[in-house]
C-alpha positions in Angstrom: 0.1 0.1 -0.1 1.1 3.5 -0.7 2.8 5.6 2.1 1.6 8.6 0.8 -1.9 9.8 1.7 -4.2 9.9 -1.6 -6.0 13.1 -2.5 -8.3 12.6 -5.1 -11.2 10.4 -5.1 -9.9 8.2 -7.7 -6.7 7.8 -6.0 -8.5 7.1 -2.6 -10.8 4.5 -4.3 -7.7 2.7 -5.9 -5.7 2.8 -2.8 -8.8 1.2 -0.9 -8.9 -1.6 -3.7 -5.3 -2.2 -2.8 -6.0 -2.8 0.9 -9.1 -5.0 -0.3 -6.9 -7.1 -2.4 -4.3 -7.4 0.1 -7.0 -8.4 2.6 -8.3 -11.2 0.2 -4.9 -12.7 0.1 -4.6 -13.1 3.8 -8.2 -14.2 3.9 -7.2 -17.2 1.6 -4.3 -18.1 3.9 -7.0 -19.0 6.4 -5.0 -19.2 9.5 -6.2 -17.2 12.6 -3.4 -14.5 12.4 -4.1 -13.8 8.7 -7.7 -13.6 9.3 -7.2 -10.9 12.0 -4.9 -9.1 9.4 -7.3 -9.5 6.7 -9.9 -7.9 9.0 -7.7 -4.7 9.4 -7.2 -4.5 5.5 -10.9 -4.5 5.0 -11.5 -2.0 7.6 -8.9 0.5 6.1 -10.4 0.0 2.8 -14.1 0.7 4.3 -12.5 4.0 6.2 -11.1 5.2 2.9 -14.2 4.8 1.0 -16.8 6.0 3.3 -16.0 9.6 2.9 -16.2 9.6 -0.7 -18.9 11.0 -2.8 -20.9 7.8 -3.2 -23.7 9.5 -5.3 -21.0 10.9 -7.9 -19.5 7.3 -8.8 -21.5 4.1 -8.6 -18.2 2.3 -8.5 -17.2 4.2 -5.3 -20.2 2.6 -3.6 -19.5 -0.8 -5.4 -16.1 -0.9 -3.9 -17.7 0.2 -0.4 -20.0 -3.1 -0.5 -16.8 -5.4 -1.2 -15.5 -3.9 1.9 -18.4 -4.7 4.1 -18.9 -7.9 2.5 -15.4 -9.1 3.0 -15.4 -7.9 6.5 -18.5 -10.0 7.1 -16.7 -13.0 5.5 -13.5 -12.8 7.8 -15.6 -12.2 10.8 -17.5 -15.2 10.3 -14.6 -17.3 9.8 -13.1 -16.1 13.0 -16.5 -17.0 14.7 -17.7 -16.5 18.2 -20.8 -14.8 19.2 -19.8 -11.3 19.0 -18.1 -11.7 15.9 -20.9 -13.4 14.1 -23.3 -10.5 15.2 -20.7 -8.0 13.8 -20.8 -10.1 10.6 -24.3 -9.7 10.2 -24.2 -6.0 10.7 -21.6 -5.6 8.1 -23.8 -7.7 5.4 -26.7 -5.5 6.5 -24.7 -2.4 5.6 -23.5 -3.9 2.4 -26.9 -4.9 1.3 -28.3 -1.5 2.1 -25.7 0.0 0.0 -26.3 -2.4 -2.9 -29.9 -1.5 -2.9 -28.8 2.0 -3.8 -27.1 0.8 -6.9 -28.9 0.7 -10.1 -29.3 -3.0 -10.3 -30.3 -3.2 -13.9 -27.4 -1.1 -15.0 -24.7 -3.3 -14.5 -25.3 -7.1 -14.1 -22.7 -7.5 -11.6 -24.7 -5.2 -9.2 -27.3 -7.8 -9.0 -25.0 -10.5 -8.7 -23.5 -9.1 -5.7 -26.7 -8.4 -3.9 -27.5 -12.1 -4.4 -24.1 -13.0 -2.7 -24.6 -10.6 0.1 -28.1 -12.2 0.9 -26.6 -15.7 0.5 -23.5 -15.0 2.7 -25.7 -13.6 5.1 -27.8 -16.7 5.4 -24.4 -18.7 5.7 -23.3 -16.5 8.7 -27.2 -17.0 10.3 -26.3 -20.8 10.3 -23.1 -20.3 12.2 -25.0 -18.4 14.8 -26.9 -21.5 16.1 -29.5 -19.9 18.3 -33.1 -19.7 18.4 -34.6 -18.2 15.2 -31.2 -18.4 13.3 -32.6 -21.2 11.0 -35.8 -19.2 10.0 -33.5 -16.1 9.3 -31.0 -18.0 7.3 -33.8 -19.4 5.2 -35.2 -16.0 4.8 -31.8 -14.8 3.6 -31.6 -17.6 1.0 -35.2 -16.8 -0.2 -33.9 -13.0 -0.6 -31.1 -14.1 -2.7 -33.2 -16.1 -4.7 -35.9 -13.2 -5.2 -32.9 -10.9 -6.1 -32.4 -12.9 -9.3 -36.2 -13.1 -10.2 -36.6 -12.6 -13.8 -33.1 -13.5 -14.5 -33.6 -17.3 -13.9 -33.0 -18.1 -17.7 -30.0 -15.7 -18.2 -27.2 -16.8 -20.2 -24.8 -15.3 -17.9 -22.8 -18.1 -16.3 -22.3 -15.9 -13.0 -26.0 -15.6 -12.7 -26.4 -19.4 -13.1 -23.7 -20.3 -10.5 -25.0 -18.0 -7.9 -28.6 -19.0 -8.2 -27.4 -22.7 -8.1 -25.5 -21.8 -4.9 -28.5 -20.0 -3.3 -30.8 -22.9 -3.9 -28.2 -25.4 -2.5 -27.9 -23.4 0.5 -31.4 -23.5 1.1 -31.8 -27.1 0.6 -29.0 -27.7 3.2 -30.5 -25.8 5.6 -34.0 -27.3 5.2 -32.4 -30.5 5.8 -31.8 -29.6 9.5 -35.5 -29.8 9.7 -37.8 -32.7 9.9 -39.8 -34.7 7.3 -42.2 -32.1 5.8 -39.2 -29.9 5.1 -37.3 -32.5 3.3 -39.6 -32.6 0.4 -38.7 -28.8 0.0 -35.3 -29.8 0.3 -35.5 -32.1 -2.6 -37.2 -29.4 -4.8 -34.5 -26.8 -4.0 -31.7 -29.3 -4.7 -33.3 -29.8 -8.0 -33.6 -26.0 -8.9 -30.0 -25.9 -7.8 -29.1 -28.4 -10.3 -31.2 -27.0 -12.8 -29.1 -23.9 -12.9 -25.9 -25.5 -12.9 -26.6 -28.8 -15.0 -25.2 -27.0 -18.4 -22.2 -25.8 -16.7 -20.8 -29.4 -16.0 -18.2 -29.4 -18.9 -17.7 -25.5 -19.1 -14.9 -25.1 -16.2 -14.0 -26.2 -12.9 -16.3 -23.7 -11.1 -19.1 -25.0 -13.2 -18.5 -28.5 -12.8 -18.0 -28.0 -8.8 -21.2 -26.4 -8.7 -23.0 -29.2 -10.4 -21.1 -32.0 -8.4 -22.1 -30.1 -5.0 -25.9 -29.9 -6.3 -26.0 -33.4 -6.9 -24.4 -34.3 -3.5 -27.0 -32.0 -1.7 -29.8 -33.8 -3.8 -28.7 -37.1 -2.9 -28.6 -36.0 0.9 -32.2 -34.9 0.5 -33.4 -37.9 -1.4 -31.8 -40.4 1.2 -33.6 -38.5 4.0 -36.9 -39.3 2.2 -36.1 -42.9 1.7 -35.4 -43.4 5.3 -38.8 -41.8 6.4 -41.4 -44.4 7.4 -44.5 -45.3 5.2 -42.9 -44.2 1.7 -45.2 -44.8 -1.2 -43.5 -47.7 -3.2 -43.9 -45.8 -6.7 -42.6 -42.6 -5.4 -39.6 -44.5 -3.7 -38.5 -45.9 -7.0 -38.8 -42.7 -8.6 -36.5 -41.3 -5.9 -34.0 -44.1 -6.0 -33.5 -43.6 -9.8 -33.1 -40.1 -9.6 -30.4 -40.7 -6.6 -28.6 -43.4 -8.7 -28.6 -41.2 -11.7 -27.0 -38.4 -9.5 -24.2 -40.7 -8.3 -23.3 -41.8 -11.4 -23.1 -38.2 -12.8 -21.0 -37.5 -10.0 -18.7 -40.6 -10.5 -18.1 -39.2 -14.2 -17.5 -35.6 -13.3 -14.9 -36.6 -10.8 -13.1 -39.0 -12.4 -9.1 -38.6 -12.3 -9.5 -35.4 -10.5 -7.9 -35.3 -7.2 -9.6 -31.7 -6.3 -13.1 -33.9 -5.7 -11.5 -37.1 -4.1 -13.3 -36.3 -0.9 -16.8 -35.7 -2.4 -16.2 -38.6 -4.8 -15.5 -40.8 -2.1 -18.8 -39.9 -0.2 -20.9 -40.2 -3.3 -19.4 -43.7 -3.9 -20.2 -45.0 -0.2 -23.7 -43.4 -0.8 -24.3 -45.3 -4.4 -23.0 -48.7 -3.0 -25.6 -48.0 0.0 -28.2 -47.6 -2.4 -27.7 -50.1 -5.0 -27.3 -52.9 -2.2 -30.3 -51.8 -0.2 -32.5 -50.9 -3.4 -31.3 -52.4 -6.5 -28.6 -55.2 -5.8 -29.0 -56.4 -9.3 -27.2 -53.2 -10.4 -24.6 -53.3 -7.7 -21.9 -55.2 -9.5 -22.4 -52.8 -12.7 -21.9 -49.6 -10.5 -18.7 -51.3 -8.8 -17.5 -52.3 -12.3 -17.8 -48.8 -13.6 -15.9 -47.5 -10.6 -13.1 -50.0 -11.1 -12.9 -49.1 -14.9 -12.7 -45.3 -14.2 -9.5 -45.7 -12.2 -8.8 -43.7 -9.2 -10.5 -46.0 -6.7 -9.2 -45.4 -3.3 -8.8 -48.0 -0.7 -11.7 -46.4 1.3 -13.9 -46.9 -1.8 -12.7 -50.4 -2.2 -13.3 -51.1 1.3 -16.8 -49.6 0.6 -17.4 -52.0 -2.4 -16.4 -55.0 -0.2 -18.7 -54.2 2.4 -21.6 -53.7 0.1 -20.7 -56.8 -1.8 -20.8 -58.7 1.7 -24.1 -57.3 2.5 -25.8 -57.9 -0.8 -24.8 -61.5 -1.0 -25.7 -61.9 2.5 -29.2 -60.5 2.2 -29.9 -62.7 -0.9 -28.8 -65.9 0.9 -31.1 -65.1 3.8 -34.2 -65.0 1.4 -36.9 -67.7 1.8 -36.9 -69.0 -2.0 -40.2 -70.9 -1.5 -42.5 -69.7 -3.7 -40.2 -68.0 -6.2 -41.1 -68.4 -9.8 -38.2 -69.9 -12.1 -37.6 -66.5 -13.7 -37.1 -64.7 -10.4 -34.7 -67.5 -9.5 -32.8 -66.9 -12.5 -32.6 -63.2 -11.9 -31.6 -63.8 -8.2 -28.7 -66.5 -9.3 -27.6 -63.9 -12.0 -27.3 -61.2 -9.3 -25.2 -63.4 -6.9 -23.0 -64.6 -10.1 -22.5 -60.8 -10.8 -21.5 -60.1 -7.2 -19.1 -63.0 -7.2 -17.5 -61.8 -10.4 -17.2 -58.3 -8.8 -15.6 -59.7 -5.7 -13.1 -61.4 -7.7 -12.0 -58.2 -9.5 -11.8 -56.6 -6.0 -9.2 -59.0 -4.8 -11.4 -61.9 -3.0 -9.7 -65.2 -3.7 -13.1 -67.0 -4.5 -15.2 -63.9 -5.0 -16.7 -64.1 -1.6 -16.2 -61.2 0.8 -14.3 -62.6 4.1 -15.5 -62.5 7.5 -19.1 -62.0 8.7 -21.1 -59.6 6.7 -22.3 -56.3 8.5 -26.0 -56.3 9.0 -28.4 -53.3 8.5 -29.3 -50.9 5.8 
């Protein structure tokens, strides 16, 4: 940063931007000391811009909103009740300034307002006190409302921010009980609708699509575990969930950046196929092995799924089975045995007693 005091509005604005960029570099380091230094940087940037004529140049107010939002971000990361309340206040100031910008003059103005509401909701999630759940949902709804009329925009940043807002809403709804889980599924579907076409464009778009599918699977799993699920509805949910799993396995193939979520989704896929579609389990495992990059954790999940699936089939009462159903059962056992051999079981049978339960 300059050692000389800037004297023109443009110079002050530029100096504030330098403080902001330095703060962001510290923010990205993530350690406690760096976060505290980042807060100081953002507060310097705010102080420099607050006395500018904000009506004269919308970019001055635009820059000021960045300072307040970054301050809210760093305070949220630092955590603690007092800091979280300060963070919410910072977002409130940023949102008030953003509403004074001509949102239709520059697309990024509306985009940032959506981000501000969404990040405020994330901070409310961290508060964890009475009423925070409802306030977080209102923030995510405000973010979604901000983009009303721009749902089909061709701008990738508009689609990504809407995907994030809907995904955050879905995740928050999953903290509730059964009625809200249905809304969580709908929110996750909206999120995926906004980013599905971005899967192959760049890393940011692909990450949005992967996370949207991850959230969708969590929501569907919650519904499938609920009592008294209609069988036709359950079948549709299972198909939707397994499609999402296979999409994630394809999108994360040979990319270490997504290894953790790939492993989580593989575990989920093993449980889904083993519990609901054991005749497709071997095919799912074959695809995973052929794609490469199967970690030891994934191999262990595959072994456990095979053991449980085979055990469940062996425990079935075959009396009354039609010949065609018996053939399908034997075919499933054979495919599980072959998958076991590929995973390194000597005779295709998983060792030890199989875990019990779904």
